C-alpha positions in Angstrom: -3.4 135.2 -60.2 -1.0 134.8 -57.4 2.0 133.0 -58.8 3.9 130.1 -57.4 7.1 130.5 -59.4 8.5 126.7 -58.7 10.9 130.9 -49.8 17.2 136.3 -30.8 18.5 139.3 -29.4 21.8 141.2 -29.9 24.4 138.8 -31.5 22.5 135.7 -30.7 21.3 133.8 -33.8 18.6 131.1 -33.7 19.2 128.0 -35.9 16.4 125.6 -36.4 17.4 122.2 -37.9 15.6 120.8 -40.9 14.4 117.3 -41.3 15.3 115.4 -44.4 12.7 115.6 -47.1 10.9 112.4 -47.9 8.7 111.9 -50.9 6.5 109.5 -48.9 5.8 110.4 -45.3 3.6 109.2 -42.5 0.5 111.4 -42.1 -1.4 110.4 -39.1 0.9 109.1 -36.3 4.3 109.4 -34.8 6.4 112.2 -33.4 7.1 113.8 -36.8 3.4 114.7 -37.1 2.9 116.0 -33.6 6.0 117.5 -33.2 18.4 152.6 -53.0 15.5 154.1 -53.7 17.8 155.3 -56.5 21.2 154.1 -57.7 23.0 157.1 -56.3 21.7 156.6 -52.8 24.3 154.7 -50.9 23.3 151.9 -48.6 24.2 152.4 -44.9 25.2 149.3 -43.1 23.8 150.6 -39.9 20.4 151.1 -41.5 19.3 147.5 -41.2 21.6 145.5 -39.0 21.8 142.3 -37.0 23.4 144.2 -34.1 21.0 145.0 -31.3 17.9 143.7 -33.1 15.7 140.8 -32.9 17.1 138.8 -35.8 15.9 135.3 -36.5 17.9 133.3 -39.1 15.9 130.3 -40.2 17.5 127.5 -42.3 16.2 126.4 -45.7 17.0 123.3 -47.7 17.7 123.2 -51.4 15.7 120.5 -53.1 17.3 119.7 -56.4 17.6 123.4 -57.3 13.9 123.5 -57.8 12.6 124.7 -54.4 13.7 125.7 -51.0 11.9 124.4 -47.9 12.0 125.3 -44.2 10.2 124.0 -41.1 7.4 125.8 -39.2 5.1 124.4 -36.5 1.4 124.9 -36.0 -0.7 124.2 -33.0 -0.4 123.3 -29.4 1.4 120.9 -29.0 3.4 121.9 -32.2 2.9 119.9 -35.4 5.8 120.4 -37.8 5.5 121.2 -41.6 8.0 121.9 -44.4 6.9 124.9 -46.4 8.1 127.0 -49.2 8.7 130.6 -48.1 7.2 132.4 -51.1 7.5 136.1 -52.0 5.1 135.5 -54.9 2.0 134.9 -52.7 0.5 136.0 -49.3 -1.4 133.1 -47.8 -0.2 130.4 -45.5 -1.6 126.9 -45.9 -0.8 123.3 -45.1 -2.6 120.0 -45.8 -5.3 118.7 -43.4 -6.8 115.3 -42.6 -9.9 116.4 -44.6 -7.9 116.4 -47.8 -8.5 113.3 -50.0 -6.3 114.4 -53.0 -3.4 112.3 -54.1 -1.1 115.2 -53.4 -2.0 115.2 -49.7 -1.4 111.4 -49.3 2.4 111.9 -49.4 2.5 114.9 -47.0 2.2 115.7 -43.3 -1.4 116.6 -42.6 -2.5 119.0 -39.8 -4.6 117.3 -37.2 -6.8 120.0 -35.8 -8.3 117.8 -33.0 -4.8 117.5 -31.4 -4.4 121.3 -31.0 -5.8 123.0 -27.9 -5.3 126.5 -29.5 -7.1 125.7 -32.8 -10.1 127.8 -33.9 -12.1 127.1 -37.0 -14.4 129.2 -39.3 -16.8 128.3 -42.1 -15.0 130.3 -44.8 -13.8 128.2 -47.7 -11.3 129.7 -50.3 -9.7 128.7 -53.6 -6.0 129.7 -53.9 -4.5 129.6 -57.4 -0.9 129.4 -58.5 0.7 129.1 -61.9 1.4 125.4 -61.3 -1.5 124.3 -59.2 -4.4 125.3 -56.9 -5.8 124.3 -53.5 -9.2 124.6 -51.9 -9.0 125.4 -48.2 -10.8 126.2 -45.0 -9.8 129.4 -43.1 -8.8 128.6 -39.5 -6.7 130.0 -36.7 -3.9 128.7 -34.5 -0.5 129.4 -33.1 2.3 129.4 -35.8 6.0 129.3 -35.1 8.9 130.1 -37.4 11.9 129.3 -35.2 11.7 131.6 -32.2 9.0 133.8 -33.8 5.5 133.1 -32.6 2.3 134.4 -34.1 -0.7 133.5 -31.9 -4.2 133.1 -33.3 -2.7 133.3 -36.8 -5.2 132.9 -39.7 -4.2 130.3 -42.3 -5.8 127.6 -44.5 -5.9 123.9 -44.2 -6.4 122.3 -47.5 -9.5 120.3 -48.4 -8.2 119.5 -52.0 -5.0 120.1 -53.9 -4.4 120.0 -57.7 -1.0 120.2 -59.4 1.3 119.5 -56.4 1.6 115.7 -56.7 5.1 114.4 -55.8 6.5 117.8 -54.9 8.4 117.5 -51.6 6.8 120.2 -49.6 3.8 120.3 -47.3 2.5 123.8 -47.8 3.3 127.4 -48.7 4.0 130.4 -46.5 3.3 133.6 -48.4 5.5 136.7 -47.8 3.9 139.1 -50.3 1.8 142.1 -49.3 -1.6 141.7 -47.7 -3.5 142.9 -50.7 -2.3 139.9 -52.6 -4.0 137.4 -50.3 -6.8 135.3 -51.7 -8.4 134.9 -48.2 -8.1 138.5 -47.1 -6.4 137.2 -43.9 -3.5 139.1 -42.4 -0.3 137.4 -43.5 2.0 136.0 -40.8 4.8 138.5 -41.5 2.4 141.4 -40.9 1.2 139.8 -37.7 4.8 139.4 -36.5 5.5 143.0 -37.5 2.4 144.4 -35.8 3.0 142.5 -32.6 6.6 143.8 -32.4 8.1 140.3 -32.7 10.6 141.7 -35.2 12.4 145.0 -34.8 12.7 145.9 -38.5 10.0 145.2 -41.1 12.4 143.4 -43.4 13.2 139.8 -44.4 16.1 138.5 -46.5 17.1 135.4 -48.4 20.4 133.7 -48.9 19.8 130.8 -51.3 22.8 128.5 -51.4 24.0 126.5 -54.4 24.7 123.7 -51.9 22.4 120.7 -52.5 21.3 120.4 -48.9 22.3 122.9 -46.3 23.4 126.5 -46.2 20.4 128.4 -47.3 18.5 130.7 -44.9 15.7 133.2 -44.6 16.1 135.9 -42.0 13.5 138.0 -40.3 13.8 141.4 -38.6 17.2 142.5 -39.9 20.2 141.6 -42.2 23.2 139.5 -41.3 25.9 141.1 -43.4 28.1 138.0 -43.3 25.9 136.5 -46.0 27.0 138.8 -48.8 29.9 140.8 -50.1 29.9 144.4 -51.4 26.9 146.7 -51.0 23.2 146.2 -51.2 21.7 148.1 -54.2 18.3 149.3 -53.2 15.6 149.2 -55.9 12.2 150.9 -55.3 9.1 148.8 -56.0 6.9 149.8 -59.0 4.2 150.3 -56.4 3.6 149.3 -52.8 1.7 146.1 -52.7 3.8 143.6 -54.6 7.5 142.6 -54.9 8.0 143.9 -58.5 10.6 146.3 -59.8 11.4 148.1 -63.0 14.0 146.3 -65.1 16.0 148.4 -67.7 16.9 145.6 -70.1 18.1 142.0 -70.7 21.3 141.8 -72.8 23.9 139.3 -74.1 27.2 140.1 -75.7 26.3 143.8 -75.4 23.2 143.4 -77.4 19.7 143.8 -75.9 17.8 140.6 -76.3 14.6 141.4 -74.3 13.0 144.1 -72.2 14.2 146.6 -74.8 12.0 149.5 -73.6 12.1 148.5 -69.9 9.8 146.0 -68.3 8.5 144.7 -65.0 10.5 142.1 -63.0 8.9 140.1 -60.2 11.4 138.9 -57.6 10.0 135.5 -56.5 11.5 133.0 -54.2 8.7 130.6 -54.9 9.7 130.2 -58.6 12.6 128.0 -59.5 13.3 129.4 -63.0 13.5 132.6 -65.0 10.2 133.2 -66.8 9.1 135.6 -69.5 6.9 136.1 -72.6 7.0 133.2 -74.9 8.4 135.0 -78.0 11.3 136.5 -76.0 12.1 133.3 -74.2 12.1 131.3 -77.5 14.5 133.9 -78.9 16.9 133.4 -75.9 16.7 129.7 -76.4 17.8 130.1 -80.1 20.6 132.5 -79.2 22.1 129.9 -76.8 21.5 127.0 -79.2 19.0 125.2 -77.1 16.6 122.7 -78.7 13.2 121.7 -77.3 12.6 118.2 -76.0 9.5 117.6 -74.0 8.8 120.5 -71.6 12.5 121.7 -71.5 15.1 123.1 -73.9 18.4 121.3 -73.9 22.0 122.1 -74.8 25.1 119.9 -74.9 26.8 120.0 -71.5 30.1 120.4 -73.2 29.2 123.9 -74.4 28.2 125.3 -71.0 31.6 126.9 -70.3 31.5 128.6 -73.7 28.1 130.2 -73.5 27.9 133.9 -72.7 26.4 135.4 -69.5 22.9 136.9 -69.8 22.8 140.3 -68.1 19.8 141.7 -66.3 20.1 145.5 -65.8 18.0 146.8 -62.8 18.1 150.4 -61.7 21.2 151.0 -63.8 23.2 148.1 -62.3 24.1 145.0 -64.2 23.4 141.6 -62.7 25.1 138.9 -64.9 23.7 135.4 -64.8 26.5 133.0 -66.2 25.7 129.9 -68.1 26.7 127.7 -65.2 23.7 129.3 -63.3 21.1 129.3 -66.1 22.0 125.8 -67.3 21.0 122.9 -64.9 21.2 119.1 -65.2 18.2 116.8 -65.1 18.1 113.4 -63.4 19.8 111.8 -66.4 22.7 114.5 -66.3 21.4 116.1 -69.4 21.8 119.9 -69.5 18.7 122.2 -69.9 18.1 125.9 -69.8 16.2 127.5 -66.9 14.3 130.0 -69.2 10.7 129.2 -69.5 7.5 130.8 -70.8 5.4 132.6 -68.3 1.9 131.2 -68.8 0.2 134.0 -67.0 -0.7 136.8 -69.5 0.0 140.4 -68.5 -0.7 143.7 -70.2 3.0 144.6 -70.3 6.3 142.7 -70.6 6.9 140.9 -67.3 9.7 138.7 -66.2 9.9 136.5 -63.1 13.3 136.3 -61.4 13.2 133.1 -59.5 15.8 131.0 -57.6 18.2 130.8 -60.6 18.7 134.6 -60.2 18.5 134.7 -56.4 21.1 132.0 -55.9 23.6 134.6 -57.3 22.3 137.7 -55.5 21.4 138.0 -51.8 18.0 139.7 -51.6 16.4 141.9 -48.9 12.7 142.7 -48.9 12.0 145.9 -47.1 8.3 146.4 -46.3 9.0 149.6 -44.3 10.3 151.4 -47.4 8.7 149.4 -50.2 11.9 148.4 -51.8 14.1 145.4 -52.6 
C-alpha cells in the first residue's frame, strides 16, 4: 500500500501566496474555482545550491500541526487547488465534478469542461492510503506549481473518496518514485526533471512550527538560509522509495526500539511518528501516557520534564524533545504523537512524519538516491 502518513533564475525566488483554508468551500462557481552516502562524506555547499539554478520556493501552510498544504493550478485557464505534497505516494489527484462522495462536497472540484487543454482517458484506478482511498479517472492537463509548468501532465480526477471527510485539503501531489504509482503514470516531479524545468533533481522541505505561514517546499535546489549546520546525507535502502536504515531509537541512553536496526520511511504526508504496535505501546508506557479514545494522553504539566527520544540514523543522533512529540488537542489536552502503524510489514518499520520533519530540514535527492 502507498501510505498517506496524515508535502526563478539566479537569486530570484518565486513566492506563491496561499489562500486561507476553509472547511466548507464553493465547488462550482466563482473566481476561486476557475482561478552522505556515508557519515564520513562531508556535504559540499556548492553541490546543490540556489545560486545559478532554477530554484522554485513554494509556500505551504501548517494546518493544526496535522498536515501542510500548498496551492497548485490545473487547466487552461487555471483552476486552483490546495494539495498535500506527499513523499509517501507518487500520484497526483484532485476532486472532480463527477464525485458524489461527502468528502468531495466540501472541496474545490476540477471542472474539465472549462479547460481547453484537458484530455481524458477511459482508465479508472483505485489509489489506497493508510487513512483512506479514492477511485479516479486518469486524465491529462497542464499543471503548475508556482512558476513550474508541466504540460500534458497525467493525473487523476476523483470519482469517489473514502476516509477524507472534513480534512482541509483538495487532493494529493505524490513526490515518491515512479514505481510507487498506482496508475503507472509519470509523476509530476519526473516530468519537470525530464523537461529540464529544474536544474537539479532534488526537492526539499522546511516545515515550520508556525501555525500558518513560514513552511515551504523547494524544487531544483536548496536555499541554505532555511537550516543551520551541515546536511547529513543518508543513502536510501534502495532506489525506488524514500526509506533509509535507522540504527536505533533510544531514551535516557537506553534502546527502546529498533534495537537491531530497522527501516525508516521519511514521509511528509504523515503527521505523526508511527511504528509497530508493541513498540509504540512500550514508548507510551515509558512516558506515562494513558489511552483515551484514539490517542494517548499525558498531563500537560509534565511535558517539560519528559526526556527526549533519540532517533539514530547513519550514526548521527536526531533528538525529538517532548515539546515536539507532545501536542495539544482542540480542548488543550496533551497527547503523544506516537501511533501504531496499521500497515503490516515483514521487518520493523517506522514512519518519520511531520513531528520529526518540523525539527530537521529535509532534502530528497533523486539524482543520488539519498536523503
